[in-house]
C-alpha positions, 0 to 999 in steps of 0.5 A, a space after each residue: 843094325 845099320 852099318 855106316 860108311 864111317 866105319 873104318 874099312 880095316 875092321 868092317 869085316 871083323 866087326 860084322 862077325 863080332 856083332 852077329 854073335 853079340 847082344 846089345 852092342 850098338 857101337 857100330 851105329 853112328 848115333 852115340 858118337 857122331 850123329 851122322 851117317 855116311 850117306 850124309 856127307 861131310 859138306 860144311 863145318 857143322 857136319 865137320 864139327 859133329 864128326 870131330 865130336 865123334 872122333 874124340 868120343 870114340 877115342 875116349 869111350 863110354 861106360 860100355 866101350 872101355 877097350 881103349 882109353 875108356 879103361 884097357 889102355 891104362 890097365 894094360 900099361 899099369 898092371 903088367 908092370 911091377 908098380 901097380 897090381 890087381 887087388 885080388 882080395 877086394 877087386 871086381 876082376 876088371 883089372 885081372 886079365 892083364 895082371 895074371 897073364 893066364 890068357 893062352 889063345 886069340 879067343 881070350 882077347 875079346 872086345 872087352 879084353 883086347 885093345 883093338 877095335 876102338 883105336 881102329 874105329 877112331 882112326 876111321 873117324 879121323 880119316 873121314 875128317 881128313 878126306 873131307 877137308 883135303 877133298 875140298 868137300 867143305 862148302 863153307 871152308 873159305 869163310 871158316 878156313 882156320 876152324 877147318 884147318 884145326 880140325 883136320 890137323 887135330 884128326 891127324 894127331 889123333 890118328 897118329 896117337 891111335 896108330 902109335 898105340 896099336 904099334 907099341 901094343 901089338 909090335 915089338 919095340 923099335 929098339 929091339 930090331 930097329 923096327 923090322 918086325 910087324 907093327 900095326 895096320 896102316 890105314 889112311 883112307 876110307 870107304 873101301 871095304 873090299 880091301 883087307 890090309 895086313 900089318 906094316 912093319 914097326 918102322 913103317 908105322 913110326 914113319 906114318 906116325 911121325 909124318 902125321 904129327 910133324 905135318 900137324 905141328 908144322 901146319 900152324 893150324 893147331 891151337 896154341 892155347 890150353 884147349 882142355 879136352 882137345 888136342 893143341 899144338 903142345 899136346 902134339 909136341 908132347 906126343 911126338 917127344 914120346 914117339 921119338 923117345 920110343 924110337 931112340 931118336 934122342 936128339 929130336 926127343 930132346 928138341 921137341 920136349 924143350 919147345 914144349 917146356 920153354 914156349 908152352 903156357 903149361 907149367 909144373 905143379 909145385 909140391 904144395 899144389 900137387 895133391 889137390 891139383 889132381 882134382 879136376 875142379 882145382 884151379 891149378 889142375 890144367 897147368 900140367 894137362 897137355 891133353 886129358 879126357 874131360 868128364 862132364 856127366 854121369 853117362 860119360 865113359 867113366 860111369 862106373 866102368 872106367 879106369 878111375 873107378 878102379 882105383 877107388 877102394 870097394 868099401 861100404 865105409 866110403 860114401 862113393 866106393 869104387 871097384 878097388 881093382 888097382 893098388 900099388 905094390 909093396 915094392 913100389 910103396 917101399 920105393 916111395 917111403 925111401 923119401 918121406 918128404 916126397 909129396 907123392 907119398 900123399 897121392 896114395 891113401 890107406 885102406 879102411 880099417 877092414 882092409 888094412 891087415 892085407 896091406 900092413 897099414 900101408 897106403 895103397 889106393 891111388 888118389 890121382 882121381 879124387 872125384 872118382 868117375 867124375 874126375 878128368 883123365 890125363 893122357 899127356 902131362 907136362 911132367 912126362 915131357 920133362 922126364 922125356 927131356 931128361 932121359 933123351 938128354 942123358 942118352 945124348 950124353 948131355 948130363 948137364 941138361 939131363 940133371 937140369 930137367 930131372 931136378 925140375 921134377 924132384 924140386 917140385 916133389 920133395 924138400 929133401 935136397 939130398 934127392 937132387 942129382 948132379 951131372 956127375 952122379 945122374 944115372 939112367 936108373 935114377 931117371 927111370 925111377 923118378 919116371 915111375 914115381 911120377 907116372 904111376 897109375 897113368 898107364 905108362 910103366 909097361 910101355 917104358 919097360 918094353 921100349 927099353 928091354 927091361 925085366 919086370 920083377 913082381 916077386 921072386 919068392 914068398 919073402 918079397 911077394 908083398 900082397 901080390 897074388 900067387 902068379 904063374 912063374 911067367 908072370 912073376 918075372 917078365 923079360 919084356 923082350 923075350 917073354 912069350 906073352 910080352 905082346 898080346 894076340 890079335 883078337 880072333 874075330 879080327 883074324 877070322 875076318 881078315 885073311 891078310 892079317 898076321 898073328 903074333 907068335 902064339 903062346 
């Protein structure tokens, strides 16, 4: 196997160890991703374009590489919460690991269960693009200045996204200790395999993430058009609003959210559009999609292994059955049904007749990916930005603004006027609940609970167990700031390869 220099220096040693013990894992080869090896320098815009393709490819993943947005990022954010669960009755076990939480050592976090290698590889690919542009290596940069600048700043946003994800997965939430604990490794360089870096603090990681995002936005180089499948200015700002909210910088979270809301070409789906708009072929689909992965063919990342396929029931009665790993919980179903006029009740499907008895006839299978493995996958939606604005305004004690943005969501989801809030009755819990209803199945719930230090209650007794599996007590009720397994362990292959890497507290 050829090892190319575009592999991020941080993971080089770990990946080498990993491949010695793996069979058929050719993901170190450049070919599936950018088609260029490190001996072929990025010297012109054609090569830069190929490297850009490789960067997005490693972020999105394939049917073989699902350890990041290919699958695990969504699964991690969903099934560790209380709204989405693994379907032990009919699932394929692809979402079981983070649901049962029965892992105990770093050895349990492998290349298929952890979320480690692909974010770092993607950072390495972003660094390569940035280094080539900043180093003046693009021979035709002057005649393609706008394109070169755009690609460089897209790489900055992608690098920020990956570092932010690693930080919020492996580090304590910023608000727990003001970012003093260990976060993720910060890597902004390439080509030095002799340097094995450790973890920076959460605060240092946030500083780097915000620096990359603000510089990219201020550059003026990012597209302001709707660029389906690629980062644009509005996606960068949407991500920055998420980062500011996670940091507790509510003033800036509100400001940047309002810029997206007021000045971008995106608009909320109406209640009448909502169900059909999830189909990526629908004319309204892109209205809310700040950034999504575009799925183009049967060999793309969701080909029978991606997150979308996990949400479709595994039944011979369906023309195109999935794996059926993901269902909503009974408690979340109860929450939806408190308002029968809420259109989000129609984004969930009933099980087939064979399976209905398990779920009491309830709708449990999400319909957010109606084309199955061929449906595009959302990473950032405009709805989240409205919810970010509402939460940030509330925490800034601006209940008028908070109620305005929350009502924008509610008015587009239900005809029940009694569901609307006022500045006098809006509460944090109401904002959080609307967020859960709107973003269910989009990999957000656990991260939201973690940043706020919430306790996740799956069930406490057989009376409210619903269709949950029998779980160990530490997986039934999870205090996200004190639970032993609130954070995953860094995979053992990384710990073995890098003596400077610091492990999370073991279980």
